[in-house]
Legacy VTK file of the C-alpha trace (Angstrom):
# vtk DataFile Version 3.0
C-alpha trace
ASCII
DATASET POLYDATA
POINTS 117 float
-8.196 16.524 1.975
-4.903 15.053 3.203
-4.369 14.665 6.945
-1.374 15.830 8.978
1.629 13.576 9.527
1.659 11.099 12.401
4.556 9.769 14.481
5.508 6.112 14.917
8.507 4.149 16.102
10.323 0.866 15.597
13.436 -1.187 16.327
15.635 -2.877 13.719
17.578 -6.165 13.621
20.426 -4.759 15.721
18.211 -3.073 18.312
18.577 0.478 16.966
15.526 2.635 17.682
13.804 4.737 14.995
11.184 7.477 14.894
9.003 7.584 11.781
7.049 10.660 10.632
4.470 9.555 8.074
1.287 10.444 6.222
-1.477 8.173 7.547
-3.235 7.850 4.192
-0.170 6.872 2.173
2.347 4.817 4.170
1.518 1.165 4.893
4.905 0.147 6.333
8.648 0.803 6.462
11.069 -2.103 6.056
14.784 -2.004 6.817
17.341 -4.236 5.092
20.892 -4.634 6.334
23.708 -7.156 6.273
24.218 -8.975 9.562
27.580 -9.958 11.084
27.124 -13.453 9.599
27.084 -11.910 6.107
23.426 -12.794 5.625
21.081 -10.059 4.432
18.091 -9.464 6.699
14.871 -7.510 6.078
12.602 -6.529 8.961
9.393 -4.533 9.144
10.482 -1.491 11.117
7.062 0.159 11.322
3.510 -0.723 10.303
0.789 1.915 9.995
-1.887 1.101 12.616
-4.623 2.308 10.205
-6.092 -0.523 8.141
-7.400 1.760 5.366
-7.195 5.318 4.078
-9.641 7.796 5.602
-8.979 10.282 2.796
-7.001 10.461 -0.416
-3.351 11.419 0.181
-2.308 14.867 -0.927
-0.264 15.562 -4.050
2.951 15.633 -1.986
3.987 12.741 0.215
6.469 13.126 3.088
8.101 10.471 5.232
10.880 11.070 7.760
13.087 8.418 9.382
15.320 9.280 12.362
17.618 7.104 14.480
19.568 9.057 17.072
21.451 5.828 17.913
23.022 5.869 14.425
23.051 9.624 13.710
20.587 8.870 10.874
18.047 11.454 9.730
16.390 11.760 6.326
13.104 12.935 4.893
11.678 11.915 1.537
9.222 14.301 -0.120
7.775 13.468 -3.519
5.232 15.120 -5.733
2.811 12.467 -6.993
-0.229 14.210 -8.535
-1.582 10.953 -10.005
-1.144 8.934 -6.799
0.824 6.301 -8.698
3.945 5.918 -6.507
3.667 2.674 -4.551
7.228 2.141 -3.260
10.277 4.257 -2.422
13.710 2.830 -1.584
16.392 4.810 0.209
19.958 3.576 0.765
21.697 5.313 3.681
25.277 4.928 4.935
25.819 4.564 8.671
28.909 3.684 10.727
29.599 -0.051 10.580
29.243 -2.392 13.534
31.486 -1.363 16.438
32.398 1.835 14.532
34.377 0.011 11.839
33.996 1.405 8.312
30.631 2.219 6.762
27.538 0.115 6.231
24.694 0.649 3.768
21.195 0.260 5.182
18.176 0.218 2.848
14.738 1.491 3.791
11.652 0.574 1.770
8.567 2.776 2.165
5.426 1.147 0.772
1.842 2.249 0.183
-0.795 -0.435 -0.197
-3.558 0.789 2.107
-7.050 0.106 0.743
-9.110 3.171 -0.183
-11.706 4.849 2.034
LINES 1 118
117 0 1 2 3 4 5 6 7 8 9 10 11 12 13 14 15 16 17 18 19 20 21 22 23 24 25 26 27 28 29 30 31 32 33 34 35 36 37 38 39 40 41 42 43 44 45 46 47 48 49 50 51 52 53 54 55 56 57 58 59 60 61 62 63 64 65 66 67 68 69 70 71 72 73 74 75 76 77 78 79 80 81 82 83 84 85 86 87 88 89 90 91 92 93 94 95 96 97 98 99 100 101 102 103 104 105 106 107 108 109 110 111 112 113 114 115 116
């Protein structure tokens, strides 16, 4: 039986704070990729599940929510995965650019690679 969602938090390359709502038996980590002022692309682990293995099999539906009040960012991904075969989800989200100039695309990668119970 799947367990209830947990709450976690993290900080990205620019110091923006995030709250992560996640299923403890599916999500291993959340990575954030963005382009820095130098033009270089940077990927950082935003959150890592403190569990080192699944206690139970995840349910058929998987939900993950990412919120950053600093950037007015809020999304939730819900997928139906009856075979438990989804291992990675990527979400591209537009936020205001640095110093409020234009728009910037930020990519979040949600990955599941927790060992079984």
